[in-house]
N, C-alpha and C positions, 0 to 999 in steps of 0.2 A: 504494499499500500504506500503510495507516494505521499509526500507532505501535502501536495496540492489537493489530492483526492480526500485525504483525511480532514484537511481544513474545510473542504466543501461539505463533507458529510457532517462534521461537527457543527458547521453553520446552520445546516438544515435542522439539526436536533435542537439547537438553541432557539431557532425561530418557532419550532413546534412547541417548545416549552412555554413560550409567551402566550399561546392561545389555548393550550390544553388545560383541563381542570386539574387541580392538585391530586385528585384521586388517580389520575392517569400517570402521575410522575413515577410511581413505584414501578409500573410496567416499563416506563422509559429507562429507569435506572437499571433494571435487569437487562434490557436490550443493549444499553451502553456498556454494561459490564461484560456481556457476552462478546460484544464487538472488540473491546479492549483485550480480552483474553485470547481471542482468535489471532490477534496481531502483536501481542505484547513483546514477543521475542524479536520483532523486526522494526519496532518503533524507535525513532531517534528522540533526543531530548525535547525538541520542539513539539513533536507529535504527542509525546507523553504530557507535555504542558497543556496542550489543547484538551486532552481528556481530563486533565486535572481540573480545569476551569468548569467543564460540564458536570463532572462528578460533584464538585463543591456546590454548584447551583441546585442540582437535583437532590442533594442531601438535605437541603434546608427544610423541605417539607416531607421528607420520607419518615415513615414510622420506625420505631425501635427495631422491630423484627427485620425490616428491609436493611437497615443499617448494620445490624448484627450479621446478616448474611453477607453483606458487602465486606465487612471486616474479616470474616472467615475466609472469603474468597481471595482477598488481596494480601492477607497476612504473610504468606510465605513467598510472595513474588518480589524478586529483587528490583524489578523495574516499575513497581507500583507508583502511581502518582504521589509525590511527596506531601503536598498540602492535603490531599484526600486522607492519606494515612494519618497525618498529624491531627486533623479534625476528628477522625475516628478515635484515636488514642486519647484525646482529651475529653471524650464524651463522658457524661456523668454515669451512665449505665455501664456496668462492667461487662454486660453481654455484648455491648458494642465495642468497648475499648479493649477488652481482654485479648482477643485473637491477635490484634496488631501489636499490642504491648508485649505479648509473649514471643512473637515470631518475626515481626517485620524488620528487615535489615535497613529500611528507609528511615528509621528513627535513630538519631545520633545520640551520643552520650549526653550532650547538653539537653536534648529533648527529654530524655529519660529522667535526668536530674530535675528539670523543671516540673515534670508531671509528678514525680515522686515527692517533690517539695510541697505540693498543693493538694494532692488527692488522698483518698482514704486507704484503709488496709487492703481492700480488694484489688485496687490498682497496683499497690506496692507488691502484693503477692504475685500478680501476673508478671510484673517486671522481673521479679526474683527468679522466675522460671525460664528466662531467656537462655539460649545456648551458650552465650558468652557475656560476661559482665566485667567492666573495668572497676578498679579499686574505688574511684571517685563515685561511681554509681552505687556500689555496695555500701559505701560509707553512709550515704543518705538513706538507703533502705534500712540499714541497721539502726540508724539514729531515730527514724520515724516509725519503723515497722513493729509488729507484734511478734509473738512467739512463732506463729505460722510462717511469717516472713523469714525469721532467723533459721527455722528448721529447713525451709525450702532452699535457702542460700547454702546452708551447711551441706546439703545433699546435692548441690549443683556443682558438678566437676568443672564447669566452665566459668565459675565465679572466682574472681581474684579479690584479695583483701589487703588493705593497708594494715600497719601494726595496730592502729586504733580499732580497725574492724575486727582483727583477731582478738583484741582485748575485749571488745563487746561480746564476741562469741564465747570467749572464756568465761566472762561474767555470767552469761546466760546459761552455759552448760552446768555451772555450779548449782543452779537453781532448777534446772529442767532436764530430767534424765533422758528423754528422747533426743534432745539436742546434743547431749554429751555422747550418746550412742552414735549419732550421725557423724560427729566430728572424728570418731575413731577411724573412719575409712579414708580420711583426707590425708594425702601425703604432704600437704603444705601446712599442716597443723603442728603446733609445738610437740616435740617428742616423737613425731612419726619419722621412721627411717626414710631416707631419700628425699626429704623436703627440699625444694629448690630455694636458692637465695633470692630475695626480693630485689636487690639492687645490682645493677651491672657494674657499678663503680666499686672501688675498694680493693683490698688485697685479695689475691687469688688463694684458693685452698692450697695447703702445704702438704697434702697427702693424707695418709691414714692417721686417725687420732692417736695421739700419744697416750700410752697407758699410765695412769697415775698409781703411785704406790701408797696405799692407805695403812700400811703396817704400823700399828701403834697409834695412828692418827686419831681414830675414833675415840679411843680411851682418853687421849689428851684433851680433845674437844669436850667430851662429856665432863671431865674434871673442871675445865674452865667454866663451863656452863653452871655447874653446881656451885662454884665459888663466886658466881656473879661477874666473872671477868670476860665472858664471851659477848663482846659489844660490837657495834658498827665499826669503831676504830680498830678493834682487834682484827676484824675481817679485812679491812683495808690494809693493815700492816702485813697480814699473811700474803695478800695479793701483791703488794709492792715488793716484798722480799722473795717472791717467786715460789712461795709455799702454796701452790694451787690446790693440792690435796687437802690441806688444812682449811683453806677458804671454802672448798666444796663441802667438806664435812661440817663446817660451821653453818652453812646455808641449810643443809639437811637437818641439823639439830634444831636450828631456830624456826624452821618451817614445819617440823614434825613429819617429815617423810624420809625415805631411805636414801642413803648416800648414792646407791645405784640409780635412783630416779634423777638426782641432780646431775650425775655424770652423763646420763642419757641426754638430758637437756643441753648440757655443755657441748656435746658432740653434734648437736643439731645445727645445720647451717643457719637457721633462722634464730634470731636472738630473743624472740618474744617469750618463749617458754621459760628461759632462764631469768628473764626480767620479771615474770610472774612469780617465780620462786623467790627471787630476792625481795620482792614486795611482800610476799607471804612471810618472809623471815624478818620483816621490819627493818630492812636495811635502807639507808638513805640512797638518793640517786647518785651522789658522787661515788659511793662504795659500789653500787650496782654498775655504773658506767666503767669503773676500773676493772670489774670482773668481766664484763662483756668485752672490753678491749683485750683482756688477757686471752680471749678465745682465738686471737691471732696465732697462738701457738698451735691451734688445731685447724680451723677452717677459715678464719678471716672474718671481718665485719665491715660493711660499707658505712660511710658516714651517714648516708640517708637512712639506712636501717637503724643506726644508733639514735637518730633524731626521732624516728617513728616509735622506737622502743621507749624513749623518754615520755612521749605523749601518752602512750598506753599506761606506763608505770604511774604517771601522775594522776591519771583519771581513774585508776582501778582502786576501789575500796579494799582495805586490808582484809576484811572478813571474806570478801568475794575471792580475792587472790588465794587465801588459805584454803577455802573450800574447793576451788577449782583445781588446785594442785593435788589435794588428797583424792579428788574424783579421778583426775588423770592417772595418778599412780595406781589406783585400784583397777582401772580399766586398761592399763598398758599390757598388751599380750607379752611383750618381751620381759617385763618385770614379773608378771605372773609365772611365766615359764621358768624364770631364774630362781624363784622363791621356793622354799621347802615348807609346806604348811605344817609339817610335824615338828618343826623347830621354832622355838620362841625367839623373836628378835629382841635384843636389848637396846639396839640403837638404830634409828632414833624413835622407835615406837613409843618408848617411855619418855620421850623428850619433854612432853608437857609436864609430867610429874617431876622430872629432873631439873626443869628450867628454874633458875633462880628468880625470886620475886623481882619485878621491875618497879621502879619508882613511879 
């Protein structure tokens, strides 16, 4: 179909719209939709623009059922008219907005953010089901969405999250078991093996993680804790002096999880899990930053990742960080496999009882 013939046909349709009753417009909408579908793969940008104008005019008086059908039809079409898709996506009725919000490639990240910033839970849930979602989109979804949105995002393999987004999911998982279960299958979640690094900048991985020697360390840390000398300053001093095993054992003691759990977080390329552990241990951000930077001995950390980790650290309530860490340890397959349920652990399971009173 040439541009001239398309323009001529569209002109005839526009003239017909001026004289036909509104009840006939639904039928015309179907006819225009069929015409567009028959030629969609061959239309150039100008021709699509002509269809766009006609669709928008016909939609003004179409009922919800007709609009929902149009949304379903155009949802997965890469060349769908952009303004038409945008009008459908912004519709108040989720039956109309949902199909294009979930599938249409014609909606940009800015479009999705604008809609997510003003619409309700149903629209947010539809967006959360898209095949691919950028970090800035998931940030707004997590900040405004409910549990259903968080659960959908956690199960969406194409969704990417900022450090703040991961922090929000950690916080939610501590209070909602289905969310915690959904996060177990994500390779980009704290503590999951093979998680990719978020930032392209920064030092490259240095190879296999260095094995730490904890011989006698846990007993020393337990004694320091009982005497009230296991403090934020002590952990910073351990890190500065290169006694990383002592720093890790200290975090485990202060956060009431196993040393193995903290080691697993240390070896993860993403810093968010270790930042949550440091928050749970009541460490300050300077001490936490020092520990995260020491990870360069293992996998490296990008400056952007460090800034994002700080945002998450500062927004995360202490109680949520502590609960999230305990939930993660209990659900970690690697840690469950490594543990012997017939043996009683003295460190750091009894850390709460052993912890010296704090002022």
